[in-house]
C-alpha positions in Angstrom: -32.6 10.4 -12.4 -29.6 9.0 -10.7 -29.0 10.0 -7.1 -25.4 11.2 -6.8 -25.5 10.6 -3.1 -25.9 6.9 -3.6 -22.7 6.9 -5.6 -20.9 8.7 -2.8 -22.2 6.0 -0.4 -20.8 3.3 -2.6 -17.4 5.1 -2.8 -17.3 5.4 1.0 -18.1 1.7 1.3 -15.2 0.9 -1.1 -12.9 3.2 0.8 -13.8 1.6 4.1 -13.2 -1.8 2.6 -9.8 -0.7 1.3 -8.8 0.6 4.7 -9.8 -2.6 6.4 -7.7 -4.6 3.9 -4.8 -2.3 4.5 -5.0 -3.0 8.3 -5.2 -6.7 7.6 -2.1 -6.5 5.4 -0.2 -4.6 8.1 -0.7 -7.6 10.4 0.4 -10.2 7.8 4.1 -11.2 7.6 6.0 -13.1 4.9 9.4 -14.6 5.7 12.0 -15.6 3.1 15.3 -17.3 3.6 17.4 -17.5 0.5 21.2 -18.1 0.3 21.8 -16.9 3.8 19.6 -13.8 3.5 16.6 -13.7 5.7 13.9 -11.1 5.1 10.6 -10.6 7.1 8.2 -8.2 5.3 4.6 -7.2 6.2 1.7 -7.5 3.7 1.8 -3.7 3.2 5.4 -4.0 2.1 7.3 -2.8 5.2 10.6 -4.6 5.9 10.6 -5.7 9.5 13.9 -7.6 9.5 16.8 -8.3 7.2 19.6 -10.7 8.2 22.6 -11.7 6.1 24.3 -14.8 7.3 22.6 -14.5 10.7 23.6 -10.8 11.2 21.0 -8.1 11.3 21.6 -5.2 8.9 19.5 -2.2 9.9 21.0 0.1 7.3 19.9 -2.2 4.5 16.4 -2.5 6.1 16.0 1.3 6.2 17.2 1.7 2.6 14.8 -0.9 1.4 11.9 0.6 3.4 12.7 4.0 1.9 12.7 2.6 -1.7 9.4 0.9 -1.0 7.9 4.1 0.3 9.0 6.0 -2.8 7.5 3.4 -5.0 4.3 3.6 -3.1 4.3 7.4 -3.6 4.6 6.9 -7.3 1.7 4.5 -7.2 -0.4 6.9 -5.1 0.2 9.7 -7.7 -1.0 7.4 -10.5 -4.0 6.4 -8.5 -4.8 10.0 -7.7 -4.8 10.7 -11.4 -7.3 7.9 -11.9 -9.4 9.1 -9.0 -9.5 12.6 -10.6 -11.0 11.0 -13.7 -13.5 9.1 -11.5 -14.5 12.4 -9.9 -15.2 13.9 -13.3 -17.4 10.9 -14.2 -19.4 11.4 -11.0 -19.9 15.1 -11.8 -17.4 16.5 -9.3 -14.8 17.5 -11.9 -14.4 20.3 -14.3 
């Protein structure tokens, strides 16, 4: 007989690993300079800086961050659907 608690332990381990990776991504930065537009973005997709022809543009930065946030919410909803299916497979669903 399978021990359901061992599966929960594996899920916790995977969650802990995902959280560690997320922290590492927050610390990473990618810089792009293309046709006078400079962008610095973190590994977890947060815009840190946007400059156009050497001038900072905070309104654009905020708009891009909001768009990224909304796209992440869409992804989170899709993952939650998948996670619900996983829960059913593990016996926690309907």
